[in-house]
C-alpha positions as CSV (number, residue, x, y, z in Angstrom):
1,X,-40.5,-27.6,-61.0
2,X,-42.5,-29.2,-63.8
3,X,-40.3,-30.5,-66.7
4,X,-41.7,-31.5,-70.0
5,X,-39.6,-33.5,-72.5
6,X,-40.8,-32.3,-75.8
7,X,-40.7,-32.4,-79.6
8,X,-42.5,-29.6,-81.4
9,X,-45.9,-30.6,-82.9
10,X,-45.6,-34.1,-81.5
11,X,-47.9,-35.8,-79.0
12,X,-46.1,-33.8,-76.2
13,X,-47.9,-30.7,-77.6
14,X,-51.0,-32.2,-76.0
15,X,-49.4,-32.0,-72.6
16,X,-47.9,-28.5,-73.1
17,X,-51.3,-27.2,-74.2
18,X,-53.1,-28.8,-71.2
19,X,-50.4,-27.3,-68.8
20,X,-51.1,-23.9,-70.3
21,X,-54.8,-24.3,-69.9
22,X,-54.2,-25.1,-66.2
23,X,-51.9,-22.1,-65.8
24,X,-49.0,-24.3,-64.9
25,X,-45.5,-23.2,-66.0
26,X,-43.0,-25.9,-67.1
27,X,-39.4,-26.2,-68.1
28,X,-39.4,-27.5,-71.7
29,X,-36.5,-29.8,-72.6
30,X,-36.4,-30.1,-76.4
31,X,-35.5,-33.1,-78.5
32,X,-35.4,-34.0,-82.2
33,X,-36.8,-37.2,-83.7
34,X,-33.9,-37.6,-86.1
35,X,-30.8,-36.8,-84.1
36,X,-30.8,-39.9,-81.8
37,X,-31.5,-37.9,-78.6
38,X,-34.6,-39.9,-77.9
39,X,-32.5,-43.1,-77.8
40,X,-30.1,-41.9,-75.2
41,X,-30.1,-44.0,-72.0
42,X,-31.0,-41.0,-69.9
43,X,-34.1,-40.4,-71.8
44,X,-35.0,-44.0,-72.1
45,X,-35.1,-44.1,-68.3
46,X,-37.9,-41.5,-68.5
47,X,-39.8,-43.0,-71.5
48,X,-38.9,-46.6,-72.2
49,X,-40.2,-46.5,-75.8
50,X,-38.0,-43.5,-76.6
51,X,-40.9,-41.3,-77.4
52,X,-42.2,-37.9,-76.1
53,X,-43.8,-36.8,-74.0
54,X,-42.2,-37.5,-70.6
55,X,-43.4,-35.3,-67.8
56,X,-41.6,-34.8,-64.5
57,X,-44.2,-33.6,-61.9
58,X,-45.2,-34.2,-58.3
59,X,-42.0,-36.3,-57.8
60,X,-43.0,-38.6,-60.6
61,X,-41.9,-39.1,-64.2
62,X,-44.8,-40.0,-66.4
63,X,-44.9,-41.1,-70.0
64,X,-47.7,-41.6,-72.6
65,X,-49.7,-38.4,-73.4
66,X,-53.1,-40.1,-72.6
67,X,-51.9,-41.2,-69.2
68,X,-50.4,-37.8,-68.5
69,X,-53.6,-36.1,-69.5
70,X,-55.7,-38.3,-67.2
71,X,-53.3,-37.8,-64.4
72,X,-53.3,-34.0,-64.7
73,X,-57.0,-33.8,-65.0
74,X,-57.6,-36.1,-62.0
75,X,-55.0,-34.6,-59.7
76,X,-56.1,-31.1,-60.5
77,X,-59.9,-31.3,-60.7
78,X,-60.3,-27.7,-59.9
79,X,-59.7,-26.8,-63.5
80,X,-62.7,-28.9,-64.7
81,X,-60.8,-30.6,-67.6
82,X,-61.6,-34.2,-66.4
83,X,-64.8,-36.0,-65.8
84,X,-64.5,-38.0,-62.6
85,X,-66.2,-41.4,-61.9
86,X,-69.9,-40.9,-61.5
87,X,-70.0,-37.9,-63.7
88,X,-72.6,-38.3,-66.5
89,X,-70.0,-37.6,-69.1
90,X,-67.3,-39.9,-67.7
91,X,-67.8,-42.6,-70.3
92,X,-67.8,-40.2,-73.2
93,X,-64.6,-38.5,-71.8
94,X,-62.8,-41.8,-71.6
95,X,-64.0,-42.9,-75.1
96,X,-62.8,-39.7,-76.8
97,X,-59.5,-39.7,-74.8
98,X,-58.7,-43.2,-76.2
99,X,-60.2,-42.6,-79.6
100,X,-57.6,-39.8,-79.9
101,X,-54.9,-42.4,-79.9
102,X,-56.7,-44.4,-82.6
103,X,-56.6,-41.3,-84.8
104,X,-53.0,-40.5,-83.8
105,X,-51.8,-43.9,-84.7
106,X,-53.0,-43.4,-88.3
107,X,-51.3,-40.0,-88.4
108,X,-48.1,-41.6,-87.2
109,X,-48.3,-44.2,-90.0
110,X,-48.8,-41.5,-92.6
111,X,-45.9,-39.5,-91.1
112,X,-43.7,-42.5,-91.4
113,X,-44.6,-43.1,-95.0
114,X,-44.6,-39.5,-96.2
115,X,-42.0,-37.8,-94.0
116,X,-39.6,-40.3,-92.4
117,X,-38.8,-42.8,-95.1
118,X,-35.7,-41.4,-96.7
119,X,-36.2,-43.1,-100.1
120,X,-39.6,-42.2,-101.6
121,X,-39.4,-45.4,-103.6
122,X,-39.9,-47.3,-100.4
123,X,-43.3,-45.8,-99.8
124,X,-46.4,-48.0,-100.3
125,X,-49.1,-46.3,-102.4
126,X,-51.5,-49.0,-101.1
127,X,-50.7,-48.3,-97.4
128,X,-50.9,-44.5,-97.9
129,X,-54.3,-44.7,-99.6
130,X,-55.7,-47.1,-97.0
131,X,-54.4,-45.1,-94.0
132,X,-55.6,-41.8,-95.5
133,X,-59.1,-43.3,-95.9
134,X,-59.0,-44.7,-92.3
135,X,-57.9,-41.3,-91.0
136,X,-60.8,-39.6,-92.8
137,X,-63.2,-42.2,-91.3
138,X,-62.0,-41.4,-87.8
139,X,-62.8,-37.7,-88.4
140,X,-66.4,-38.4,-89.4
141,X,-67.8,-39.1,-85.9
142,X,-66.1,-36.0,-84.6
143,X,-67.6,-34.0,-87.4
144,X,-71.1,-35.3,-86.4
145,X,-70.5,-34.6,-82.8
146,X,-69.4,-31.0,-83.4
147,X,-72.5,-30.3,-85.4
148,X,-74.4,-29.6,-82.2
149,X,-71.8,-28.5,-79.6
150,X,-68.7,-26.4,-79.4
151,X,-66.3,-29.0,-77.9
152,X,-66.0,-32.8,-77.8
153,X,-68.2,-33.0,-74.7
154,X,-71.6,-31.3,-74.4
155,X,-70.6,-29.5,-71.2
156,X,-67.6,-27.9,-72.7
157,X,-63.8,-28.0,-73.0
158,X,-61.9,-30.9,-71.4
159,X,-58.7,-32.9,-71.7
160,X,-60.3,-34.8,-74.5
161,X,-60.1,-31.6,-76.6
162,X,-56.3,-31.3,-76.0
163,X,-55.9,-34.9,-77.0
164,X,-58.1,-34.7,-80.2
165,X,-57.3,-31.1,-81.0
166,X,-53.6,-31.9,-81.3
167,X,-54.5,-34.6,-83.9
168,X,-56.4,-32.0,-86.0
169,X,-53.2,-29.9,-86.3
170,X,-51.7,-32.8,-88.3
171,X,-54.6,-34.4,-90.0
172,X,-55.1,-31.6,-92.6
173,X,-51.7,-32.5,-94.1
174,X,-53.4,-35.7,-95.3
175,X,-57.2,-35.2,-95.4
176,X,-58.7,-32.1,-96.9
177,X,-61.2,-30.3,-94.6
178,X,-63.6,-29.3,-97.4
179,X,-66.1,-32.0,-96.2
180,X,-65.6,-31.2,-92.5
181,X,-67.0,-27.8,-91.9
182,X,-67.7,-28.5,-88.2
183,X,-64.1,-29.5,-87.6
184,X,-62.9,-26.4,-89.4
185,X,-65.1,-24.3,-87.0
186,X,-63.9,-26.3,-84.0
187,X,-60.3,-25.5,-85.1
188,X,-61.1,-21.8,-85.2
189,X,-62.5,-22.0,-81.7
190,X,-59.5,-23.9,-80.5
191,X,-57.1,-21.3,-82.1
192,X,-58.9,-18.5,-80.3
193,X,-58.2,-19.9,-76.9
194,X,-55.4,-17.9,-75.1
195,X,-53.9,-21.1,-73.6
196,X,-53.7,-22.7,-77.0
197,X,-52.0,-19.7,-78.4
198,X,-49.5,-19.7,-75.5
199,X,-48.8,-23.4,-76.1
200,X,-48.2,-22.9,-79.8
201,X,-45.9,-20.0,-79.1
202,X,-43.9,-22.3,-76.7
203,X,-44.1,-25.3,-78.9
204,X,-41.3,-24.4,-81.3
205,X,-41.1,-24.9,-85.0
206,X,-42.3,-28.2,-86.3
207,X,-39.6,-30.2,-88.2
208,X,-41.9,-32.8,-89.8
209,X,-43.7,-31.4,-92.8
210,X,-42.0,-29.8,-95.8
211,X,-45.3,-29.3,-97.6
212,X,-48.8,-28.3,-96.7
213,X,-50.6,-31.3,-98.2
214,X,-49.5,-34.9,-99.0
215,X,-51.9,-36.2,-101.6
216,X,-52.3,-40.0,-101.7
217,X,-54.5,-39.7,-104.8
218,X,-51.6,-38.7,-106.9
219,X,-49.7,-42.0,-106.3
């Protein structure tokens, strides 16, 4: 039994999607960010920071989506979603895997300011504008990369796409995609993948965003 501890449209979506790409079924245990369930001692034993994902697999309990992605790719190489040591794309794969967390950290900061601060008066217009600009800047190298290839790596789809592709579900809430036509086309290719569709169907309704776009320029 594979068990994924999950919040809809959170970083655990990366793992759910990769499992679907690998054809691996899992039991999904659902949590909410706002109801305190992630702070319960039983969950903190699985993920000490009180964050999803946590994945129970192979007799192990793993946390951190990047580490889980690397583990799945490297223990199940037959799917071709990793790039092992010695592979010519190994360095690129590792760079994009970790770059995904640079981008996700900015999204998390914007989520905190826009979505999770209960009193709008406590938002910082300066922080929002800076973090929005930083997020847009992290999208620029991806836009350039996707000008000449369908996926993050030249040879095709990999775990780096499940890491970065997840980010691009959230980024358009803060950065308009008008100046990112290659990212828009990439999102269309991602959305056409059957495993992605299956993951989104299993993901559940997101509970973060109450509007389509949060415009820092209006502050």
